[in-house]
LUMRO-390478 format. One record per residue (C-alpha): x, y, z. Coordinates in steps of 0.001 Angstrom, whole numbers, padded with zeros to 6 digits, always signed. Layout:
# LUMRO-390478
XYZ/...
***
This chain:
# LUMRO-390478
-018014+004196+035524/-019059+002086+032558/-016754+002289+029556/-018504+002470+026199/-016776+000473+023468/-017718+001733+020019/-017255-001160+017597/-017153+000384+014116/-017493-002085+011223/-015321-000980+008301/-012887-002178+005713/-009645-000408+004889/-009401-000494+001118/-005977-000128-000448/-006915-000005-004117/-003414-001319-004853/-000261-002195-002984/+001639-005414-003520/-001544-006469-005343/-003047-004724-008362/-006171-002577-008566/-007882-005271-010626/-007128-007941-008052/-008592-005800-005290/-011597-004951-007461/-012498-008649-007694/-012477-008832-003896/-014411-005567-003714/-017261-006897-005849/-017471-009938-003588/-017265-007939-000339/-019740-005277-001437/-022456-007824-002109/-022024-009247+001382/-022072-005769+002958/-025147-004585+001072/-027049-007786+001756/-026321-007665+005502/-027328-003987+005757/-030555-004617+003834/-031624-007781+005600/-030522-007223+009193/-032362-004298+010813/-030191-004664+013927/-026945-004200+011993/-026801-000406+011977/-023736+000853+010069/-020844+000014+007814/-018030+002489+006992/-016726+002281+003429/-013232+003582+004247/-013903+007255+003632/-013245+007146-000120/-015681+007179-003036/-013217+005627-005492/-014378+002332-003978/-017878+003019-005291/-016519+004101-008670/-014633+000808-008996/-017708-001147-007923/-020107+000619-010273/-017853-000032-013250/-018727-003688-012729/-022251-003283-011328/-023797-000006-012549/-027227-001420-011737/-026393-001318-008013/-026412+002490-007744/-029983+002726-006427/-029338-000033-003942/-026339+001860-002545/-028283+005123-002559/-031053+003690-000390/-028576+002422+002185/-026627+005709+002279/-029823+007721+002713/-030917+005342+005443/-027635+006189+007267/-026520+002568+007150/-023776+002683+004530/-021274+005429+005424/-019418+006903+002430/-016981+009771+001730/-015694+012375+002243/-012536+011634+000193/-012179+010432-003367/-009103+008400-002342/-007180+008011+000915/-004685+010773+000169/-001100+011067+001240/-000525+014333+003111/+003187+014928+002725/+004222+014875-000953/+001030+015905-002758/+000106+019550-003176/-002588+021551-001441/-004776+021775-004529/-004602+018003-004912/-005862+017480-001358/-008615+020083-001838/-009786+018483-005083/-009668+015056-003459/-012143+016232-000835/-014178+018251-003331/-014735+015383-005751/-015244+012880-002944/-017982+015024-001436/-019444+015743-004861/-019624+012020-005638/-021085+011304-002206/-023847+013892-002704/-025320+011768-005500/-026216+009172-002876/-026680+011166+000316/-024653+012864+003023/-020925+012044+003259/-019150+011183+006481/-017974+014609+007722/-014680+013363+009151/-011151+013858+007847/-010659+010112+007929/-007087+009117+006960/-006306+006052+009052/-003074+005010+007339/-001358+008110+005881/+002386+008241+006563/+002344+011394+008673/-000069+014284+009078/+000343+017720+007474/+000070+020723+009797/-002419+022281+007392/-005026+019511+007530/-007288+021206+010133/-007516+024277+007896/-008290+022181+004807/-010916+020149+006660/-012562+023259+008112/-012719+024592+004562/-015213+021809+003879/-017120+022356+007135/-015479+019267+008605/-014702+019561+012314/-013519+016006+013080/-010408+014029+012179/-009377+010413+012669/-005879+009114+011946/-003246+006739+013245/+000363+007597+012402/+002804+010260+013489/+001992+011410+017022/+003801+010991+020309/+003560+012644+023706/+006490+014828+022573/+003964+016807+020546/+002242+017992+023738/-000261+015386+024905/-000354+011735+025882/-004094+011546+025162/-005642+010054+022049/-008340+012719+021923/-007367+016338+021413/-007977+019431+019355/-005635+019968+016421/-005266+023611+015400/-004010+025371+012267/-003831+028936+010868/-006956+031007+010385/-008492+029841+013694/-008897+026351+012240/-009482+023469+014612/-010601+019852+014417/-011349+017330+017131/-009074+014316+016713/-009738+010730+017642/-006368+009084+017369/-006196+005388+016564/-003346+004590+018965/-003104+000975+017854/-004237+001431+014276/-007416+000817+012338/-007208-002991+012513/-007212-003929+016213/-010728-005298+015816/-009961-007388+012732/-011294-010946+012685/-012307-010894+016357/-012386-014486+017647/-015336-016026+019491/-013077-018213+021579/-012929-016644+025064/-009272-017135+025929/-008002-015805+022590/-010393-012849+022672/-009511-011887+026234/-005763-012182+025651/-006068-009831+022737/-008465-007306+024256/-006701-007056+027643/-003667-005737+025798/-005720-003310+023697/-007917-001943+026493/-004838-001016+028525/-003735+001358+025764/-007205+002591+024824/-008174+003438+028398/-004888+005207+029074/-005372+007606+026158/-009099+008254+026540/-010340+011533+028044/-013773+010143+028868/-015778+006962+028974/-015746+006117+025261/-013153+004104+023378/-012910+002972+019770/-012637-000607+018530/-012514-000493+014699/-013730-003816+013324/-011963-004144+010007/-008689-004519+008157/-007122-004286+004701/-009528-005839+002171/-011306-007576+005049/-014803-008909+004370/-017593-008019+006775/-017382-009997+010021/-020675-011834+009887/-020481-013219+013446/-019905-009862+015148/-022941-010197+017440/-021687-013556+018681/-018356-011898+019427/-020099-009064+021264/-021880-011623+023448/-018531-013062+024460/-017115-009583+025096/-020060-008730+027365/-019402-011870+029333/-015673-011194+029638/-016019-007480+030440/-019285-006866+032278/-018095-003388+033312/-018091-002296+029664/-020883-001704+027191/-020271-002987+023665/-022252-001863+020616/-021916-001264+016885/-021352+002414+016242/-020212+005065+013792/-017198+007307+014060/-019507+010345+014174/-021319+008992+017236/-018039+008488+019053/-016708+011966+018220/-019944+013660+019251/-019525+012101+022678/-015838+013006+022944/-016710+016595+022039/-018518+016869+025369/-015383+015959+027346/-013726+018797+029224/-010095+019845+029237/-009062+018525+025856/-005517+019514+024900/-004789+021646+021824/-001869+020832+019538/-000454+022735+016551/+001796+021379+013821/+002625+018350+011728/+002898+014805+013074/+005950+012930+011808/+007106+010964+014847/+007668+007252+014461/+007549+006375+018138/+004415+004250+018083/+003763+003912+014350/+006132+004069+011422/+005803+007162+009235/+008696+006332+006880/+010613+009598+006910/+012528+008764+003699/+009703+007352+001600/+009548+010759-000108/+012337+009705-002499/+011275+006155-003338/+010713+005799-007097/+011815+009362-007748/+010610+009078-011348/+007023+008619-010153/+007321+011357-007535/+008763+013730-010158/+005909+012994-012565/+003391+013891-009870/+005099+017218-009109/+005342+018139-012776/+001702+017360-013579/+000344+019046-010441/+002142+022206-011511/+000855+021991-015078/-002712+021556-013837/-002785+024376-011323/-000325+026848-012844/-001123+026483-016539/-004221+024491-017477/-006817+025888-015070/-005798+029574-015369/-005570+029194-019165/-009012+027567-019304/-010341+030428-017146/-008865+032978-019546/-010413+031168-022517/-013746+030932-020707/-013895+034687-020168/-013121+035169-023879/-016203+033125-024762/-014976+029537-025024/-016225+026575-023021/-014585+025701-019707/-014333+021910-019866/-014959+020737-016311/-015861+017402-017892/-012318+017064-019254/-010470+018479-016238/-012185+016472-013478/-011087+013105-014965/-007494+014353-015028/-007672+015188-011330/-009248+011818-010561/-006558+009986-012509/-003994+011853-010416/-005805+011169-007143/-005941+007443-007809/-002173+007727-007497/-002338+009911-004378/-003368+007118-002041/-000647+006725+000584/+000790+003435-000708/+000549+004504-004342/+002342+007865-004196/+004517+006483-001406/+005644+003951-004033/+005860+001086-001537/+004238-001249-004063/+005080-004082-006413/+006712-003347-009754/+003477-004272-011514/+001550-001704-009495/+004196+000971-010052/+003813+000396-013790/+000060+001044-013391/+000759+004189-011369/+003149+005549-013978/+000669+004702-016738/-001963+006814-014947/+000469+009697-014663/+001320+009377-018349/-002375+009418-019152/-002984+012449-016915/-000032+014340-018375/-001085+013617-021946/-004603+014847-021215/-003215+017946-019511/-000759+018782-022287/-003324+018300-025036/-005951+020394-023258/-003395+023178-022698/-002604+023050-026432/-006317+023122-027248/-006994+026276-025234/-003889+028032-026572/-004982+027143-030096/-008594+028242-029548/-007484+031678-028399/-004804+032071-031070/-007060+030884-033910/-009725+033467-033045/-007563+036587-032779/-009280+039474-034536/-006740+040497-037182/-006479+040911-040934/-002854+039837-040910/-002144+036591-042759/+001223+035793-041193/+001857+032994-038754/+001436+033938-035111/+003450+033465-031955/+001413+034138-028820/+002870+034305-025284/+000727+033642-022189/+001283+034834-018604/-000934+032840-016265/-000084+034517-012964/-002210+037514-011858/+000678+040006-011867/+002520+041787-014645/+005972+040344-015154/+008899+040240-017523/+010362+036848-018314/+012942+035308-020621/+011309+032444-022514/+012679+029673-024687/+010192+028665-027381/+010022+027364-030944/+008931+028851-034264/+008164+026391-037055/+008325+027885-040538/+009607+027423-044111/+011296+030809-043909/+015078+030790-043714/+014866+033931-041590/+012094+035950-039986/+011255+038731-037595/+008573+038931-034886/+006384+042038-034834/+003310+043140-032887/+000197+044927-034183/+002021+048245-034163/+004939+046921-036145/+007246+046924-033129/+009833+044210-033452/+010497+041648-030704/+014180+040813-030509/+015156+037174-030284/+018224+034987-030499/+018476+031571-032150/+019695+028782-029912/+019330+025921-032406/+017452+024729-035499/+015973+021413-036540/+014543+020112-039827/+010926+018912-039476/+009354+016555-042007/+006079+018129-043252/+004237+014854-042676/+004805+015252-038954/+002985+018594-039096/+000082+017573-041335/+000103+014495-043547/-002182+016284-045990/+000833+018382-047042/+002738+015408-048411/-000482+013808-049630/-000633+016573-052241/+003011+016215-053175/+004724+018937-051131/+007815+017407-049537/+009643+020627-048660/+010726+020445-045025/+009957+022941-042285/+012567+024391-039972/+011970+024508-036226/+013860+027418-034693/+014486+027275-030955/+014697+030891-029878/+015051+032940-026729/+012977+036083-026202/+012297+038480-023354/+008682+039638-023086/+006647+041654-020622/+003048+040549-020109/+000166+041713-017934/-001469+039327-015477/-003627+036412-016728/-003177+037505-020311/-001390+037138-023625/+000423+039069-026344/+000469+038245-030074/+003415+038565-032445/+003478+037839-036161/+006130+035811-037987/+007272+037901-040962/+009810+036694-043543/+013025+038700-043872/+016282+038455-045770/+018380+039283-042727/+019836+035962-041689/+020455+035628-037964/+023182+033207-036895/+022795+030389-034413/+024631+031254-031241/+027761+029105-030909/+028822+027101-027886/+031997+028225-026188/+034667+026299-024365/+035146+028568-021360/+034918+028119-017614/+033576+031369-016162/+030347+033374-016231/+029587+036726-014671/+026027+037948-014091/+024447+040782-012146/+024199+038465-009121/+027091+036008-009376/+030567+035274-010569/+030675+031557-011446/+033643+029294-012011/+032889+025884-013546/+035180+023297-012009/+036561+020112-013564/+034800+018087-010849/+031439+019174-012297/+030583+021660-009536/+030269+025430-009417/+032351+027826-007360/+029818+030614-007053/+030599+034033-005643/+027574+035962-004444/+028251+039579-005387/+025878+040884-002723/+027841+039400+000177/+031161+038489-001385/+030737+034929-000151/+032116+032213-002414/+030227+028928-002266/+032353+026000-003393/+030960+022618-004419/+027588+023926-005621/+025750+021028-007334/+028159+018524-005858/+026746+015049-005267/+026738+012784-002228/+026516+009026-002692/+025935+006304-000099/+024787+002721-000175/+021115+002076+000578/+020462-001070+002594/+016797-000174+002935/+013529-000897+001202/+010794+001025-000604/+009638+002508+002682/+012910+003774+004097/+016481+004637+003312/+018923+002677+005452/+022659+003411+005503/+025215+000665+005146/+026874+000461+008549/+030443+001702+008584/+030328+003219+005092/+031476+006787+004600/+029709+008925+002013/+031357+009496-001346/+031375+012995-002831/+031640+013841-006499/+033919+016807-005709/+036555+014306-004569/+036187+011761-007371/+035237+013556-010599/+038160+015137-012501/+037085+015197-016134/+033719+016967-016374/+032985+018290-019854/+031710+021876-019825/+030352+024089-022600/+028621+027478-022575/+026194+029283-024845/+025503+032906-023973/+022732+035223-025146/+022044+038786-024103/+019682+037447-021430/+021072+034120-020255/+024042+031804-020093/+023389+028150-020819/+025901+025761-019371/+026177+022062-020132/+028047+019876-017632/+028616+016195-018390/+030487+013540-016477/+030434+009879-015502/+030749+008676-011913/+032062+005168-011266/+030550+003580-008152/+030269+000120-006545/+027656-001708-008590/+025493-002917-005672/+025350-003435-001929/+027600-006484-001920/+030242-004626-003918/+030187-001841-001309/+030642-004398+001467/+033664-005725-000467/+035095-002190-000656/+034157-001781-004293/+035460-004863-006075/+032841-004469-008837/+031867-001148-010369/+029240+000403-012597/+028586+003914-013822/+026106+006750-013370/+026127+009344-016166/+025131+012942-015408/+024193+015576-017965/+023259+018969-016530/+021665+021821-018461/+021914+025066-016470/+020057+028251-017364/+021749+031203-015680/+020063+034621-016035/+022219+037631-016863/+019966+039569-014481/+018354+037658-011671/+019210+035093-009030/+017423+031835-009932/+019597+029281-011725/+017493+026558-013337/+018845+023030-013586/+017731+020097-015687/+019616+016972-014631/+019562+013914-016884/+020791+010738-015185/+021608+007336-016650/+021879+005011-013653/+023491+001564-013834/+024157+001179-010091/+021958-000641-007563/+021322-000134-003844/+022394+003482-003416/+021213+007050-002861/+022349+010213-004634/+021718+013709-003256/+022571+017059-004818/+024128+019611-002464/+023702+023355-002100/+026279+024796+000354/+025083+028030+001962/+027599+029023+004719/+024536+029628+006934/+024896+027653+010141/+021293+026819+010951/+019147+025372+013688/+016081+025160+011462/+015073+025090+007803/+012015+026505+006121/+009988+024796+003422/+006602+025079+001856/+003727+022831+002779/+000145+022885+001533/-000862+026587+001475/+001931+027859+003662/+005444+027674+005067/+006745+025478+007869/+009918+025675+009959/+011635+022453+010987/+014584+021823+013278/+017705+020455+011611/+017845+017855+014393/+014519+016351+015422/+013988+016542+019193/+013250+012837+019188/+016797+011909+018161/+018033+012148+021753/+015434+009749+023130/+014384+007414+020308/+016571+004462+021341/+015875+004848+025060/+012142+005057+024410/+012239+002194+021872/+010711+004105+018957/+009538+002153+015934/+011583+004426+013678/+014507+006819+014120/+013354+010423+013558/+016024+011595+011121/+015441+015148+009938/+014578+014040+006404/+011523+015984+005307/+009245+016604+002353/+008777+019914+000593/+006476+020884-002266/+008181+023648-004253/+010914+025238-002119/+013232+024634+000818/+015767+027024+002232/+018029+028404+004939/+018351+032031+006053/+020476+034310+008215/+020561+038051+008931/+021774+038897+005434/+020710+036254+002956/+018538+033309+002092/+019505+030260+000052/+016765+028231-001551/+016224+025158-003703/+013083+025040-005850/+011726+021909-007471/+009598+020783-010355/+010422+017147-009649/+011757+015558-006445/+010530+016647-002990/+012838+015357-000228/+015537+017218+001684/+017790+017147+004715/+020019+019869+006162/+023509+018413+006576/+027105+019422+007266/+029102+019973+010433/+027390+023354+010848/+024093+022316+009278/+024683+024721+006422/+024112+022553+003350/+020782+021728+001718/+020800+018129+000481/+018011+017284-001957/+017589+013627-002837/+017736+013060-006591/+016869+009381-006325/+017454+006234-004326/+017745+002667-005613/+016393-000335-003724/+015318-003802-004776/+012767-004946-002227/+009348-003721-001064/+009925-004483+002626/+012907-005542+004696/+013403-006297+008395/+015917-004948+010929/+016980-001749+009234/+019550+000359+011079/+017062+003202+011558/+013963+001033+011670/+014542-002075+013769/+012204-005037+013923/+009717-006486+011480/+009591-005623+007795/+007279-002864+006643/+005015-004280+003979/+006204-007654+002699/+009521-009043+001484/+008856-008840-002246/+011566-008221-004876/+011071-004939-006749/+013879-004732-009322/+012284-001722-011051/+012794+000321-007889/+016533+000025-008469/+015927+002883-010927/+018191+001399-013587/+017810+003532-016702/+017509+007160-017769/+015687+009823-015726/+015324+013604-015654/+015020+015826-012590/+014314+019564-012778/+015086+022012-009997/+016475+025491-009414/+018420+027347-006753/+019207+030887-005701/+021096+032972-003178/+019021+036089-002472/+019221+039170-000271/+017196+039251+002948/+015181+036675+004831/+012648+034466+003070/+009861+037044+003264/+012015+039997+002232/+013393+037970-000672/+009892+036798-001677/+011063+033179-001837/+007526+031846-002296/+007018+034138-005303/+010352+033082-006807/+009275+029459-006548/+005831+030199-007979/+007384+031946-010991/+009789+029040-011443/+006954+026513-011737/+004744+028933-013746/+006850+030018-016739/+005344+031844-019709/+003959+029435-022294/+003487+030089-025998/+001667+028904-029106/+002919+029064-032693/+000032+029162-035216/+000932+028080-038751/-001417+027342-041703/-001179+023600-041119/-002433+021356-038336/-003035+017634-038310/-006325+018093-036428/-008771+020529-038066/-011113+022804-036112/-013972+024881-037429/-013967+028540-036467/-016416+029654-033801/-018298+032950-034053/-015916+034520-031562/-013283+037192-032087/-010681+037934-029432/-008165+040798-029240/-004514+040274-030128/-003486+041476-026653/-005587+040825-023577/-005431+040703-019806/-008178+039264-017636/-006946+041037-014525/-003545+042140-013310/-002937+042976-009663/-000087+044651-007849/+002361+042018-006628/+002021+041238-002920/+003611+038648-000666/+000662+036312-001232/+000702+033360-003627/-002124+032421-005972/-002793+028732-005487/-005083+028417-008479/-007501+030219-010752/-010370+028208-012203/-014008+028445-013154/-016243+027718-010176/-017829+024296-010403/-021425+025424-009890/-021257+029143-010644/-020519+031301-013660/-017801+033201-011813/-014108+032443-011506/-012609+031083-008310/-009237+032439-007217/-007408+031046-004205/-004569+032722-002306/-002400+031706+000616/+000018+033623+002802/+003512+032042+002966/+004947+034762+005239/+005179+035181+008993/+003097+038389+008897/-000500+039210+008142/-000901+040190+004490/-003650+041799+002438/-005016+040301-000767/-005953+042935-003335/-008741+042034-005768/-009387+045484-007197/-009557+045601-011000/-011779+047353-013518/-012936+043991-014901/-014091+042718-011474/-017637+043681-010551/-018252+041570-007449/-016256+039407-005042/-017680+036820-002648/-015629+034708-000290/-016213+030977-000565/-014872+028055+001410/-012754+025264-000085/-015948+023463-001044/-016840+026539-003149/-019796+027475-000932/-020270+031177-000175/-019377+031999+003411/-021444+035192+003280/-024299+036100+000957/-023086+039683+000633/-020084+040673-001520/-016910+041505+000355/-014426+044356+000133/-011693+043907-002433/-008980+044003+000274/-008969+041003+002612/-006447+040001+005272/-004756+036619+005485/-002888+035459+008572/+000375+033487+008180/-000129+030190+006320/-003835+030915+005875/-005648+030052+002648/-008769+031868+001399/-010856+031482-001748/-012852+034102-003638/-015579+033959-006266/-014960+036732-008805/-017629+037994-011164/
***
């Protein structure tokens, strides 16, 4: 039987890596002209694949805007293949909404020129998320092509199979068993070509389920191979039993789809047997990873729901301001970029984009809060303090906020004169010029006072409540700090130890957990891709070495605030560790803990000043739950993972490229459970964990790791060649000051009974507030809109489902709300509310799946995501 060899011309375009975006753009302008000219002038040259990402076109058009029509003609002629992504996204450490928006904007940009390539094409991502088939199906994409992460231990030794996911999702996969570059720079010389292809065809034929195999003709930043037809002539001579032709990925997959007996596989692909997936890259440049987490949460949990609320009150929903924020984020979501396996210069560009995205997000959040607050329909002249709840359920929360005023004391009252109790945590003098320079321009130099206060408020779903700042003569004291070592709450009895840890007794079970928030430190002999232990070194633990932690407490009626400060002296670098610590440096830790008087979630803000190189620090949560698996969230769902990867017993014997340590990513929570309890860590920063301990009962979350080189060879867990290149990256040593925010809880019941996903969602979606005073540096004219002082858009009964986002639909006047089911059971979404007139289900591309409205109660299977258009 003749074997068909589909030669697909393409270029893999890393916008940045060890080279900068601007360097690659120069090459892009050169390469694009060659590609366009060949496609226009050679009728026999049928296709060219532009790496599945429209950011390439965006970069090109910034230099050559006049080329848009030229590109459009070639796309519509089916010669230039573009989309469906905006950038080649990572799948492991970016959130579900980020991946959805990446596809949405990529397909939107593609539509300006013609039809996008309908393939989930991610040829170089470091591992594949189990939820990708569901996300792809949400855009009517039924094919997927990737390279990394699979092995026959997942259930098939074939390179063509169906990949399934919740909600009856399924895509047909064409695996690239040897990568996307096996056809790079194909030589015309017969001996060299045959030597190369004999090796490749052995692997390609072994994995194929039919008579078609893939030979991708491209590489990183590779220009079009102009002599490809000459090469094909040589191939036809060398392999007369095969048919060689230029093809598209779609043509290949359409043929494979006709093959019978294709295997079906469920789950994520994180095996490094044949390709490295870099199972500890999730903690490289923790400052960059933390920025991504923080901004993702601000976008989806605050900005978009707040903009939706403002839109329904009559203000403009600024898609034109929000889309550029997402695109700035997604430029950083390419696998190398968010992986942070780049040069220092590139990492500086990545962080600058995140700073830009966060500034845009923060200012737009402020703008919408101000718009609503400025237009409240009231005759009251006092300053206002407005609290916003941006989840769709009524909830009561304790909030820390600020009131800026010239009053020495004040009270907060609502429209009915009911007073809101608060307690003062601290005060600060604010120069009036920082508020509005016009104040001092007219000679008023009296300072303002910024009061940091704590309040407990109850708010309906997707809504707000207004309070007025009224001067009083009743002076309220600032709560003092206390030098004590114990705290008792409704959930815990806590002893603060001199080694900086907590001895925490869970009142529900009587279990005492010692060493909570202890730290583990080891040397890191790895690179930006992977952690690598220093052979023979035993871990250090802060519980054994810290003896002089400074502890102070400030208690309100609602919370206890604990400050823990200490300095840890460690070997200053790798060589010092090899010399048994002859030279030392310090790492300073300053923890701020917020412990609720009622409730289980303890919030932690950890400030670190690191002066040590070549090491890794993890924070530990002991649980006393001997476990065989952990649970963690992934995009739109929950995943269970074994505490020991099955591949650990065979990786050396089978000569894997990378040892499969059970180091995993999570997005907002990771936990362990037993018959009585669950223990969970939630994050608004770092996203890497491992379950450790003799009984696998301790959650270890990586705070940060320090390395000084992009790529290194012969790592203990990754033998052989370097990944990337051997380039010094001193900035990745993480010398300096950093902040990491996370929380933890011990709760009754398993993860579903304890509503772990909801706890995590609340943690990353706190109430926000806005303090309106008569002064503002930026003036705004009033619009002809009046809004009530208290308002809720809609408030539903709390279920086990999680709202992924609420936003205005891109092409419709309605609002889009997206839910997913994090539980192991089928759950119903309830969309019944007096304000809701009609509900249509839409797919992830915001296209209606049925012309008729649906019932307000809809079922979601475990880890299924569904989207609804509400009018």
